[in-house]
C-alpha positions as CSV (number, residue, x, y, z in Angstrom):
1,M,0.0,-29.3,6.8
2,T,1.2,-28.9,10.3
3,T,-1.8,-28.6,12.7
4,N,-0.6,-25.6,14.2
5,P,2.5,-24.3,11.9
6,T,5.4,-22.2,12.8
7,F,5.9,-19.2,10.4
8,L,9.2,-18.0,10.1
9,L,8.9,-14.4,8.6
10,V,11.6,-12.9,6.9
11,H,11.5,-9.1,6.1
12,G,12.6,-7.4,2.9
13,S,14.6,-4.3,2.2
14,W,14.4,-1.2,4.4
15,H,12.9,-3.3,7.0
16,D,13.7,-5.3,10.3
17,G,11.9,-8.1,11.9
18,T,9.8,-5.5,13.9
19,S,8.1,-5.0,10.4
20,W,6.5,-8.1,11.1
21,S,4.8,-7.7,14.8
22,A,1.4,-6.9,14.0
23,V,1.2,-9.8,11.2
24,A,2.8,-12.3,14.1
25,R,0.4,-11.2,16.9
26,H,-2.6,-11.9,14.7
27,L,-1.0,-15.3,13.2
28,R,-0.3,-16.3,17.0
29,A,-4.1,-15.7,17.8
30,A,-5.0,-18.0,15.3
31,G,-2.7,-20.2,17.2
32,C,0.7,-20.6,15.0
33,A,4.1,-19.7,16.2
34,A,5.9,-16.8,14.5
35,L,9.6,-16.2,14.4
36,T,10.5,-12.5,12.9
37,P,14.3,-12.5,12.8
38,T,16.4,-9.2,11.7
39,L,18.9,-9.5,8.8
40,A,22.4,-8.9,9.2
41,G,22.8,-5.3,8.4
42,H,19.3,-4.0,9.5
43,S,19.8,-3.4,13.3
44,R,20.4,0.6,13.6
45,G,24.0,1.4,14.3
46,E,25.7,-1.4,12.5
47,D,28.6,-1.1,9.7
48,L,26.8,-1.8,6.5
49,R,29.7,-1.4,4.3
50,H,30.6,-5.2,4.1
51,V,27.5,-6.9,4.7
52,T,26.7,-9.7,2.1
53,H,23.6,-11.7,0.9
54,D,25.6,-14.7,2.7
55,D,25.2,-12.6,5.9
56,Y,21.4,-12.5,5.3
57,V,20.8,-16.2,4.7
58,A,22.9,-16.9,7.9
59,S,20.6,-14.5,10.2
60,V,17.7,-17.0,8.8
61,L,20.0,-20.1,9.4
62,D,20.5,-19.2,12.7
63,A,16.5,-18.6,13.6
64,L,15.6,-21.8,11.7
65,D,18.2,-23.5,14.2
66,G,15.9,-22.0,17.0
67,A,12.7,-23.3,15.4
68,A,11.2,-27.0,17.1
69,E,9.5,-27.8,14.0
70,P,9.5,-27.8,9.9
71,V,8.5,-24.0,9.2
72,I,6.5,-22.3,7.0
73,L,9.2,-19.9,5.5
74,V,7.7,-16.7,4.2
75,G,9.7,-14.1,2.5
76,H,8.9,-10.3,1.9
77,S,10.1,-8.8,-1.4
78,F,13.9,-9.0,-1.4
79,G,13.2,-11.8,1.2
80,G,12.3,-13.9,-1.4
81,S,16.1,-14.1,-2.5
82,V,16.8,-15.1,0.9
83,I,14.5,-17.6,1.6
84,S,15.2,-19.6,-2.1
85,R,18.6,-19.9,-0.7
86,V,17.5,-21.0,2.6
87,A,15.3,-23.7,1.2
88,E,18.3,-25.0,-1.0
89,M,20.3,-25.5,2.0
90,R,18.2,-26.7,4.7
91,P,15.2,-28.6,2.5
92,R,14.0,-31.3,5.5
93,E,13.3,-28.2,7.8
94,I,10.9,-26.3,5.6
95,E,7.4,-27.3,5.1
96,L,6.1,-24.6,2.5
97,L,7.9,-21.8,0.9
98,V,5.5,-18.6,0.6
99,Y,6.5,-15.5,-1.2
100,Y,4.6,-12.2,-0.7
101,S,5.3,-9.8,-3.1
102,A,8.6,-11.3,-3.3
103,F,11.5,-11.9,-5.9
104,V,12.1,-15.2,-7.1
105,P,15.6,-15.1,-8.7
106,R,17.0,-17.9,-11.0
107,D,20.4,-19.2,-10.4
108,G,22.8,-16.8,-10.7
109,E,20.9,-13.7,-11.2
110,R,21.1,-10.8,-9.1
111,V,17.9,-9.1,-7.9
112,A,18.7,-6.0,-9.2
113,D,18.0,-7.9,-12.7
114,S,14.2,-7.7,-12.0
115,L,14.4,-3.9,-11.0
116,P,13.7,-1.4,-13.7
117,E,16.7,0.8,-14.8
118,P,15.6,3.8,-12.6
119,M,15.3,2.1,-9.6
120,V,18.8,0.8,-10.5
121,G,20.1,4.2,-10.9
122,F,18.6,5.3,-7.6
123,L,20.2,2.5,-5.7
124,D,23.7,3.4,-7.4
125,E,23.5,7.1,-6.9
126,A,22.2,6.9,-3.2
127,A,24.9,4.5,-2.0
128,A,27.8,6.5,-3.9
129,A,26.5,9.6,-1.9
130,S,26.7,7.7,1.3
131,A,29.4,7.2,3.9
132,D,29.0,3.4,4.3
133,G,27.3,2.7,1.0
134,S,23.8,2.4,2.1
135,V,20.6,3.5,0.7
136,A,17.8,5.4,2.4
137,L,14.3,5.1,1.1
138,P,12.8,8.2,0.2
139,R,9.6,9.4,2.2
140,D,8.1,10.3,-1.3
141,L,8.9,7.0,-2.8
142,F,7.8,5.2,-0.1
143,A,4.4,7.1,0.2
144,T,3.4,6.6,-3.5
145,A,4.9,3.3,-4.5
146,F,5.3,1.3,-1.2
147,A,2.7,1.9,1.1
148,N,0.4,3.9,-1.1
149,T,-2.8,3.0,0.2
150,A,-2.2,4.5,3.4
151,D,-3.2,7.9,4.6
152,D,-0.6,10.5,5.2
153,A,-0.8,10.0,9.0
154,T,-0.1,6.4,8.6
155,V,2.9,7.0,6.4
156,D,4.2,9.4,8.9
157,A,3.9,6.6,11.6
158,I,5.5,3.9,9.5
159,Y,8.3,5.9,7.6
160,P,10.3,6.2,10.9
161,R,10.5,2.6,11.2
162,L,12.5,2.0,8.1
163,V,16.1,1.3,7.9
164,R,19.0,2.0,5.6
165,E,19.6,-0.8,3.5
166,P,23.0,-2.3,2.5
167,H,23.7,-1.9,-1.2
168,R,26.1,-4.8,-2.1
169,P,23.5,-7.8,-1.4
170,I,21.3,-6.3,-4.1
171,F,23.9,-6.7,-6.7
172,E,25.1,-10.0,-5.8
173,Q,24.7,-13.1,-7.8
174,V,22.2,-15.3,-6.3
175,P,23.5,-19.2,-6.4
176,L,20.5,-21.4,-6.8
177,S,21.5,-24.5,-8.9
178,N,19.7,-26.9,-7.0
179,F,16.7,-25.2,-6.2
180,H,14.5,-26.1,-9.2
181,R,15.1,-29.9,-8.0
182,L,13.3,-29.0,-4.7
183,D,10.3,-30.8,-3.3
184,I,9.0,-28.0,-1.4
185,P,5.4,-26.7,-2.1
186,S,5.3,-22.9,-2.6
187,A,2.5,-20.4,-2.7
188,Y,2.9,-16.8,-3.6
189,I,0.9,-13.6,-2.1
190,T,0.2,-11.2,-4.7
191,C,-1.2,-7.8,-3.6
192,R,-3.4,-5.9,-6.0
193,Q,-2.8,-2.6,-5.1
194,D,0.9,-3.1,-5.1
195,L,2.8,-0.1,-7.3
196,A,6.6,-0.8,-5.9
197,L,7.1,-2.2,-9.3
198,P,5.6,-2.0,-12.9
199,P,2.2,-3.8,-13.1
200,G,3.1,-7.5,-13.8
201,S,6.5,-7.6,-11.9
202,F,5.4,-9.6,-9.0
203,H,2.7,-11.5,-10.3
204,P,3.0,-13.2,-12.7
205,G,6.8,-11.8,-13.4
206,Q,8.1,-13.5,-10.2
207,S,5.2,-15.8,-9.2
208,S,5.5,-17.7,-12.6
209,R,9.3,-18.5,-11.8
210,L,7.8,-21.2,-9.3
211,T,6.8,-24.6,-10.0
212,A,2.8,-24.5,-9.4
213,P,2.7,-22.1,-6.4
214,K,-0.7,-21.8,-4.6
215,L,-1.3,-18.3,-5.6
216,V,-3.4,-16.3,-2.7
217,E,-4.4,-12.2,-3.9
218,I,-5.3,-9.9,-1.4
219,D,-6.6,-6.1,-1.7
220,A,-3.1,-4.4,-0.1
221,D,-0.2,-2.4,-1.1
222,H,3.4,-3.7,-1.0
223,E,3.5,-2.6,2.6
224,A,0.4,-4.8,3.7
225,L,2.6,-6.2,6.7
226,Y,2.2,-2.3,8.0
227,T,-1.0,-1.3,6.1
228,A,-2.9,-4.6,6.1
229,P,-1.8,-6.7,8.7
230,R,-4.7,-8.7,9.7
231,R,-5.3,-9.1,5.6
232,L,-2.1,-10.5,5.2
233,A,-2.2,-12.9,8.3
234,W,-5.4,-14.4,6.7
235,A,-3.4,-14.6,3.3
236,L,-0.7,-16.7,5.2
237,L,-2.9,-19.0,6.5
238,E,-4.9,-19.2,3.3
239,A,-1.7,-20.4,1.8
240,V,-0.8,-23.1,4.3
241,G,-4.8,-24.2,4.4
242,A,-5.1,-23.2,7.7
243,N,-7.8,-20.9,7.9
244,G,-10.7,-23.1,8.9
245,A,-13.6,-21.6,10.1
246,E,-12.3,-21.7,14.1
247,R,-9.0,-20.1,13.2
248,Q,-10.8,-17.6,11.1
249,R,-12.6,-16.6,14.1
250,E,-9.6,-16.3,16.2
251,L,-8.3,-14.2,13.8
252,D,-11.3,-11.8,13.5
253,A,-10.8,-11.4,17.2
254,A,-7.3,-10.4,17.3
């Protein structure tokens, strides 16, 4: 792997690029570069009615165009579906794929196909009730299933940073006809306290769809990028084999 890797960090649903700020700070302190694009449809004030999965992919391709070297491409949650498509389009520009509590769709699947029926129903109902077909994540659901290791004060600080999620991309089929032929190594970061989906949904449910991924386990919930950013930064360095003693000291001091 590259001595000083560049991480391209792709957020998931209800987030934007700033959700990676603390993790990116730790990675930079450890000598790495970090890019944190915001996907189309995740900036406040945007029209979300016609946002597509292709738009998400285009946002990451734009960021990849600005990277000076092959990157470590990281996807959180829904972002896993995005990085899979980017990898298929630009395999030579990606050194490693890292899925953090992320979806790994098969060719032609929708991310919705991996969601429990109650969650699918909630997404449909919430989108139907909104003027632009978008979905807001309820605070109670965020607190109990996503940021479940955080105290109330931490949830109160994080929750206002969430954005509305376009409905359409979750239900679009994801074309990945060549993904299984790619010769790009992968890693999967699993969080032991993750309650966003039923137990086993992310690991081994999603992680087993990758070919021999390096598995990194941490004590954290689904929102580790907010609730345990230093621990998540360590996991990312561990995934690329870049957490030598000197880097670990730098991370400890960040």
